[in-house]
C-alpha positions in Angstrom: 103.8 61.9 89.5 104.9 62.6 92.5 103.7 66.2 94.7 100.1 66.1 93.2 97.6 63.9 93.5 96.6 65.3 89.5 92.9 65.3 90.8 90.9 68.2 90.6 87.2 68.2 92.1 84.4 70.1 89.8 81.2 71.0 90.6 78.6 72.4 88.8 76.0 73.5 91.0 73.6 74.1 88.3 72.8 70.8 87.4 74.4 69.2 90.8 77.3 67.5 89.3 80.3 66.5 90.9 83.3 65.1 88.8 86.8 64.4 89.6 89.0 65.5 86.8 92.5 64.0 86.0 94.3 66.9 85.7 97.3 66.6 82.8 100.9 65.6 83.5 102.4 68.0 81.3 100.0 71.2 82.2 101.3 71.0 85.7 104.5 70.7 84.6 103.9 74.1 82.3 101.8 75.9 84.9 103.5 74.2 88.3 100.2 74.3 89.9 98.1 77.3 92.6 97.8 80.5 90.3 99.4 79.0 87.3 96.6 76.4 86.4 93.9 78.3 87.5 95.1 81.4 84.9 95.2 78.4 82.1 91.4 77.2 82.9 90.1 80.8 83.3 91.6 81.7 80.6 90.3 78.8 78.3 86.7 78.1 79.9 85.4 81.8 80.4 85.5 84.7 77.9 85.0 88.3 77.6 81.4 87.7 77.9 81.6 86.3 81.2 79.9 88.4 83.8 81.5 88.4 87.0 78.2 87.0 89.2 76.9 85.4 86.4 76.6 81.2 86.8 78.9 81.2 84.0 81.8 82.4 86.2 84.0 79.9 87.8 85.4 79.8 91.4 88.8 78.0 91.4 90.5 76.9 94.4 94.4 75.4 93.7 97.0 74.2 95.6 100.4 73.9 94.6 103.2 70.8 95.0 104.9 72.3 98.3 101.3 72.4 100.0 101.2 69.3 102.9 104.8 68.5 102.6 106.1 70.7 105.6 107.8 73.2 103.6 107.7 75.8 105.6 105.5 78.8 105.2 103.6 76.7 102.4 100.0 76.4 104.3 98.1 78.5 101.6 95.9 78.0 98.5 95.2 80.7 95.9 91.8 81.2 94.7 90.9 82.7 91.0 87.6 84.2 89.1 86.7 86.9 87.4 86.7 89.9 89.6 83.2 91.5 90.5 84.9 94.3 92.1 87.9 95.1 88.9 85.6 93.3 86.3 89.4 91.6 85.4 91.5 88.8 87.0 90.4 87.9 90.5 92.8 86.6 92.5 93.7 86.1 96.6 96.0 84.1 98.5 95.3 82.7 101.5 96.7 80.7 104.9 95.6 78.8 107.8 94.6 74.8 107.3 91.9 75.2 104.3 94.9 74.1 101.7 96.7 71.4 103.4 93.4 69.4 104.3 92.1 70.0 100.7 95.2 68.2 99.7 95.6 65.5 102.8 91.6 64.6 101.1 93.2 63.6 97.7 92.7 66.8 96.0 94.7 69.4 94.0 92.0 71.7 93.7 88.4 72.6 93.5 86.4 74.2 90.6 83.1 75.7 91.1 80.2 76.7 88.3 76.7 77.1 87.9 74.4 78.2 90.6 72.1 76.3 93.0 68.4 77.3 93.3 69.0 77.4 97.3 71.5 78.2 99.7 74.2 75.3 99.9 77.6 74.3 101.3 80.3 71.9 100.2 81.7 69.0 102.5 85.1 68.3 100.3 86.6 65.0 102.2 88.4 61.4 101.2 88.4 62.8 97.6 84.9 63.3 97.4 81.9 66.2 97.9 78.9 66.2 99.1 76.6 69.4 98.2 74.6 70.0 101.7 71.8 72.6 102.9 72.9 75.6 103.9 69.8 77.5 104.3 69.9 77.0 107.9 73.2 79.6 108.3 72.1 82.0 105.6 72.3 85.1 106.7 74.7 84.6 109.9 78.2 85.7 110.2 81.3 84.0 109.2 82.4 82.8 113.0 78.4 81.9 113.8 78.6 79.6 110.0 81.8 78.1 110.9 80.7 77.0 114.2 77.3 75.1 112.7 79.4 73.6 109.5 81.9 72.1 111.9 78.9 70.6 114.2 77.3 69.4 110.7 81.3 67.9 109.8 84.0 67.4 111.7 85.0 69.6 114.5 88.5 69.6 113.1 87.5 70.6 109.8 88.6 73.8 107.7 85.3 76.3 106.2 85.9 78.8 103.4 82.5 80.6 104.6 81.1 83.8 103.5 79.9 86.6 105.5 76.4 88.4 105.0 78.6 90.5 102.4 79.2 87.6 100.1 75.5 86.5 100.8 74.4 90.1 99.1 77.1 90.3 96.6 79.2 92.9 97.5 81.9 94.3 95.4 84.6 93.8 98.3 83.5 90.6 99.7 85.9 88.4 101.4 86.1 84.5 101.6 86.7 83.8 105.2 88.7 80.5 106.5 88.1 79.0 109.5 90.0 76.5 111.0 92.8 76.3 113.8 93.2 80.3 112.6 91.2 82.6 111.3 92.1 83.8 107.6 90.7 85.6 104.4 90.8 85.4 100.8 90.3 89.2 100.9 91.2 90.9 97.5 89.0 91.3 94.6 85.4 90.6 96.0 85.6 86.8 95.4 83.1 86.2 98.2 80.4 87.8 96.0 81.1 85.0 93.2 80.3 82.8 96.1 77.0 84.5 97.3 76.1 84.6 93.4 76.4 80.9 93.2 74.5 80.4 96.3 77.3 78.8 98.0 77.7 79.4 101.4 81.2 77.3 102.4 84.0 75.0 101.1 83.9 73.0 104.1 87.6 70.7 103.9 88.7 67.6 106.1 92.1 65.1 105.0 94.5 63.6 106.8 96.0 61.0 104.0 99.8 61.3 102.8 101.2 63.0 99.9 103.5 61.7 97.4 106.6 63.1 97.3 109.8 61.4 95.4 112.6 62.2 98.4 110.9 62.9 101.6 114.1 61.8 103.8 116.2 64.4 101.4 113.1 66.7 102.0 112.6 66.2 105.7 116.7 67.1 106.0 116.8 70.1 104.5 113.7 71.5 106.1 115.3 70.8 109.5 118.7 72.1 108.4 117.0 75.3 107.2 114.2 75.9 110.0 116.7 77.2 112.7 118.0 79.6 110.6 114.1 80.6 109.7 113.5 81.0 113.2 116.8 83.1 114.1 116.0 85.8 111.5 112.4 86.3 111.4 112.1 86.3 115.3 111.4 90.0 116.0 108.7 89.4 112.9 106.9 86.5 114.9 107.3 88.6 118.1 105.5 91.9 116.8 103.7 90.3 114.2 103.3 92.1 110.4 103.2 96.2 112.3 106.0 95.4 114.1 107.6 97.7 111.4 104.8 100.5 111.5 107.0 102.9 113.4 109.7 102.9 111.0 107.4 102.6 108.0 106.1 105.7 109.0 109.6 107.2 109.4 110.7 106.7 105.7 107.4 107.1 104.2 105.6 104.6 103.3 103.1 104.2 105.5 99.4 105.6 104.3 98.0 108.7 106.3 94.9 110.8 105.2 94.0 109.1 102.1 97.4 109.3 101.1 97.7 112.8 101.6 100.2 113.6 104.2 103.8 112.3 105.2 104.3 111.9 108.8 102.0 111.1 111.4 102.7 110.9 115.3 99.6 108.8 115.7 101.6 105.6 114.0 103.4 104.4 117.3 100.0 104.2 119.0 98.9 101.5 116.7 102.1 100.0 116.2 102.6 96.2 116.8 105.3 97.0 119.4 101.9 98.6 121.1 99.7 95.7 120.2 102.2 93.0 122.0 102.7 95.5 124.7 99.1 96.2 125.6 95.8 93.8 123.8 98.4 90.5 122.5 97.0 87.3 124.1 99.2 84.9 121.7 100.4 84.2 118.5 98.8 82.2 115.8 100.4 80.1 112.3 99.6 78.8 109.7 100.0 75.0 109.2 103.4 74.2 108.2 104.7 77.8 109.5 107.6 78.1 112.1 107.3 81.9 112.0 103.8 82.4 113.8 103.2 85.7 112.9 99.5 85.4 113.0 98.0 88.0 116.2 95.5 86.7 119.0 93.9 89.7 121.1 92.0 89.8 123.8 89.7 93.4 125.1 87.7 92.9 128.4 87.1 96.4 129.1 86.4 99.4 127.0 83.5 100.6 124.5 84.6 97.8 122.2 84.9 94.7 124.7 84.5 92.0 124.5 86.4 90.9 122.2 89.1 87.3 122.2 89.8 86.7 118.4 92.3 87.7 115.5 94.3 90.5 115.8 94.6 93.1 112.8 97.7 92.8 110.2 99.8 95.2 109.0 97.8 96.0 105.8 94.6 96.3 108.1 95.8 98.9 110.7 97.7 100.7 107.9 94.3 101.6 105.8 91.7 101.4 109.0 94.2 102.9 110.9 96.4 105.5 109.1 94.3 106.5 106.2 91.5 107.4 108.5 94.0 109.3 110.9 92.7 106.7 113.8 95.5 105.9 116.6 93.2 104.0 118.6 93.8 100.3 118.2 90.9 98.7 119.8 88.8 100.5 117.8 91.0 99.2 114.7 91.0 95.8 116.4 87.4 96.0 116.3 86.7 97.2 113.0 89.3 93.9 111.8 86.9 91.8 113.7 83.8 92.9 112.2 85.2 92.6 108.6 86.4 89.1 109.5 82.8 88.6 110.5 80.7 90.3 107.8 82.8 89.4 105.2 84.7 92.4 104.0 88.0 93.1 102.6 89.7 95.5 105.7 92.3 96.6 103.1 89.4 97.9 100.5 87.4 98.7 103.9 89.7 101.5 105.1 90.8 103.1 101.7 86.9 103.6 100.9 85.9 105.0 104.4 88.8 107.4 104.1 87.7 108.3 100.5 84.2 108.7 102.4 85.9 111.2 105.1 87.7 113.4 102.3 84.3 113.4 100.5 82.8 114.4 103.6 85.6 116.9 104.4 84.9 118.7 100.8 80.8 118.8 101.1 80.4 116.2 98.6 78.4 113.7 100.9 76.9 115.5 104.3 75.2 114.2 107.3 72.1 113.2 105.6 73.9 111.1 103.5 75.9 109.0 106.6 72.7 109.0 108.6 74.1 111.3 111.0 77.6 109.5 111.3 80.2 113.0 111.7 82.6 111.2 108.8 85.8 113.4 110.2 89.2 112.5 110.4 90.3 110.4 113.3 86.6 109.7 114.9 87.5 105.7 115.2 83.4 105.3 116.3 82.7 106.3 112.7 85.2 104.0 111.3 83.4 101.0 113.5 79.8 102.0 112.6 80.7 102.5 108.7 82.1 98.9 108.6 78.9 97.8 110.3 76.8 99.8 107.5 79.0 98.1 104.4 78.7 94.6 106.3 74.8 94.8 106.3 74.3 97.1 103.0 72.5 100.0 105.0 72.2 103.6 103.7 75.8 104.9 102.2 77.1 101.7 103.7 76.2 99.5 100.2 77.7 101.8 98.1 80.8 102.2 99.8 81.1 98.0 99.7 81.0 98.3 96.1 84.3 100.0 95.9 86.2 103.5 95.5 86.0 103.4 91.5 81.8 102.9 91.9 81.3 105.4 94.5 83.1 107.7 93.1 81.4 107.5 89.8 78.1 107.7 91.6 79.1 110.6 93.8 80.4 112.9 90.8 82.0 116.2 91.1 85.7 115.8 91.8 85.4 112.7 93.4 87.4 110.6 91.4 90.4 112.9 91.8 90.9 111.5 95.4 89.6 107.7 94.6 92.6 106.0 95.5 92.7 102.7 93.0 94.5 101.4 90.6 91.7 99.2 88.1 89.1 99.5 90.6 91.5 97.7 93.4 92.5 100.2 96.3 95.9 99.8 96.8 97.6 98.2 100.0 99.4 99.8 102.8 102.5 101.0 100.8 103.1 104.5 99.2 104.6 104.0 95.9 106.0 107.1 96.1 108.4 106.1 98.5 109.4 102.6 96.3 109.6 102.9 92.6 109.1 99.4 92.0 106.1 99.4 93.8 104.7 102.2 91.4 105.6 100.2 88.5 103.7 97.1 90.0 100.6 99.1 91.5 100.2 99.9 87.7 100.6 96.5 86.1 99.5 93.9 88.1 96.8 91.7 87.3 94.5 92.7 89.9 95.6 96.1 90.7 97.2 98.2 93.0 98.4 94.9 95.5 102.5 95.1 96.8 102.1 91.0 96.6 102.2 91.1 92.9 106.1 92.0 93.5 106.7 92.0 97.2 109.6 94.2 95.5 109.7 97.5 98.4 112.0 95.1 100.9 114.1 94.5 98.2 114.5 98.2 97.5 115.4 98.3 101.7 117.5 95.4 102.6 117.2 92.4 100.5 118.4 90.7 97.6 118.5 87.3 95.4 121.7 87.0 93.7 120.4 83.9 92.3 117.6 85.8 89.5 120.4 88.9 89.1 119.5 90.8 92.2 123.1 90.9 94.0 122.1 93.5 96.5 119.2 96.2 97.6 118.2 98.5 94.5 117.5 102.4 95.5 114.2 102.6 95.5 114.3 106.3 93.4 116.5 104.2 90.7 115.0 104.6 87.2 117.7 102.6 85.0 116.7 99.1 85.6 113.7 99.8 87.5 111.7 97.7 85.2 114.1 94.6 85.1 114.0 94.4 88.6 110.1 94.9 89.0 109.5 91.9 86.4 111.5 89.9 87.7 109.8 90.1 91.2 106.6 89.8 89.9 107.6 86.4 88.0 109.1 85.5 91.5 106.0 86.0 93.1 103.6 84.2 90.4 105.7 81.3 90.5 105.5 81.4 94.4 101.7 81.9 94.4 102.1 78.5 92.1 104.2 76.2 95.0 102.1 77.8 97.0 104.5 79.9 99.4 103.9 82.9 101.8 105.6 85.8 101.3 107.2 86.2 104.8 109.2 82.9 104.5 111.6 85.9 102.4 111.9 87.7 105.5 115.1 88.2 106.2 116.0 86.1 103.7 114.7 83.2 105.6 114.8 81.2 102.4 115.6 81.5 99.1 115.2 80.9 95.2 117.6 78.1 95.7 115.9 76.4 98.3 112.9 76.8 96.4 113.9 75.3 94.0 115.6 72.3 95.6 112.6 71.4 97.8 110.1 71.3 93.9 112.8 69.4 92.7 112.8 67.0 96.2 108.9 66.6 96.0 108.9 66.1 91.9 112.2 64.8 91.0 111.3 67.5 88.3 115.0 68.2 87.6 114.5 72.1 87.2 117.0 74.5 87.6 116.7 78.5 88.3 116.2 79.8 85.0 113.2 77.0 84.1 111.7 78.6 87.5 111.6 81.8 86.5 110.4 81.3 83.2 107.3 79.5 84.8 106.8 82.7 86.6 107.0 84.8 83.4 104.9 82.5 81.7 101.8 83.1 84.3 102.3 86.6 84.7 102.0 86.7 81.3 99.0 84.6 81.0 97.4 86.7 83.5 97.9 89.9 81.7 96.9 87.7 78.3 93.1 87.5 80.2 93.0 91.3 81.0 93.8 92.2 77.6 91.1 90.2 76.3 88.7 91.9 78.2 90.4 95.5 76.7 93.4 96.0 79.5 96.1 98.3 77.6 98.4 101.2 78.6 95.8 103.3 78.8 94.6 101.4 82.1 98.4 100.9 83.7 97.9 103.9 85.5 98.0 105.2 89.4 95.6 107.4 90.9 96.7 111.8 90.3 97.8 112.3 93.8 100.4 109.5 93.5 101.7 111.4 90.4 101.5 114.8 92.0 101.0 115.5 95.2 104.2 115.8 97.1 104.2 114.9 100.4 106.1 116.8 103.5 107.4 115.8 106.7 110.9 115.8 108.4 113.8 114.0 107.0 110.9 112.7 104.0 112.4 112.0 100.8 110.2 113.5 98.3 110.2 112.1 94.9 107.3 111.4 92.3 107.5 108.3 90.1 107.7 109.2 86.5 105.1 106.4 85.7 105.3 107.2 81.7 109.7 106.2 81.3 109.1 103.5 83.7 106.4 101.5 81.9 108.3 102.1 78.4 110.8 100.6 80.1 108.7 97.8 81.5 107.2 97.3 78.0 110.2 96.7 76.5 111.9 94.6 79.0 108.6 92.1 79.2 109.1 92.0 75.1 105.0 94.2 75.1 104.2 96.5 72.7 104.3 100.0 73.4 100.6 99.5 74.5 101.3 97.0 76.8 100.4 94.2 75.0 102.3 91.0 74.5 103.5 90.1 71.4 103.0 87.3 69.3 106.6 86.4 70.0 106.8 86.6 73.6 104.0 84.7 73.5 105.1 81.6 71.4 108.4 82.1 73.2 106.4 81.4 76.4 104.1 78.7 74.8 101.1 80.6 75.5 100.5 80.8 71.5 98.2 78.2 70.7 95.7 79.0 74.0 
């Protein structure tokens, strides 16, 4: 079988058993790779009684058929476990170099279960793994730990390594990935799963070849499309993911003051263009990516100097900046760097701090609770200090690092009214009142409020994908057809997370679904067509829903925070509509073939060949 090694490394930390499992070819064809295979294994090998922080929870890191083949933007992998933050299907997608090294080491992925008696790390290379002592770096931040790990293994290796937040199992703990570039598997608290297993890091290196059915044709196809990719993504690469902040603020998509305001003059001060003109020192790219949207910054003076590190991306600036009304770009960069070191999700961190600022404004928490920190809107230094508190688990920071939902429940009073989350996950920096597909996807996505579950808002602005029935951009406020549009985009994102391919490959129609299918066939020789490709995505999305339904999820949980459904924002030239979630959900369930309760019907499961799991 080409495109895969058909090898899954299984590690049981309790009995220190390491084995390589041969993956079934029929299963691979059905679930493609990445999140597809992970969802199947998680469904079959855990149940409703599996606590997220128990030894029985499994953590998987999987590659896909595109990994290591040279396909543009394919230097990514997917991680899955039951989430400590939400208690539901937990997943995070991350770029960098870890995925390519894993595939070149002769493996399609790694699965870890059990718990070590003491801190350890995995050293994965040449198709095998070693369990090694990590006590010397337990307690150190992710950067310090990665430096030590590379000295102990290889300087060219990539380390997926938790920081102090993951060690103490904070709900918003991430898994930083440190190789030639720093990236993070940030969402749903998977760093806490590693911490619960005393697993400090998974270090990988490999340089073996990857079997491809038609390597010469694949190279020719990639060579042919690369100039187009470079052309249409030129500005995106130049200014990075935050280059569009000013436009997003203008049209009402940028998050402001815990989602209360519509316009904010401070957005310009923290945009990607401002970063480019001030603190940017270089661009970074994940392996096999011609776009290079990653930022590297340098700050030599001021209260947050010195910094010579990865710069903040759009989501980070939107949450640590816009949500908190902080217009100091250097302070945001400092908070971002601290999150990377402690291993904290910047999206959740910004959302939680904004929630705490509103609670402070309303008198629900006081200066006594914050240890004297004046937690008011726009206080950049307060944001930096709160990141320290969350990272160290000090004072109120310990509660904050468990997420907005749990913090609101602990505070009581009316705090739940302005705790902005879906199923326990703080939203990405895109306002669902501006794009109704995002409203519907936030409500129905397996992991909670995540723009990447559908990545549909660009298709309500400028993009189209005729191959899957989206011939032109859809009106953001259109009701008829919104359910079908959103479901198709969710299915597409699922199969892209199985390949695995970056969302930004879609910028400017750089890469299309036709490219996806052509490359998949050149790599695997499957002969799959576009309907078969999309069917795989639908199957994966429904399997994730099945997992959550087993945990008690139904229509009652497919909600949006009250603020998104009731608060009309104000601002010049701002469209002001609220998503009719009830109607959208009913249309969506009908299109999906689910019951009115939001559960896949037996007929739908049989159609998708999920009825025998």
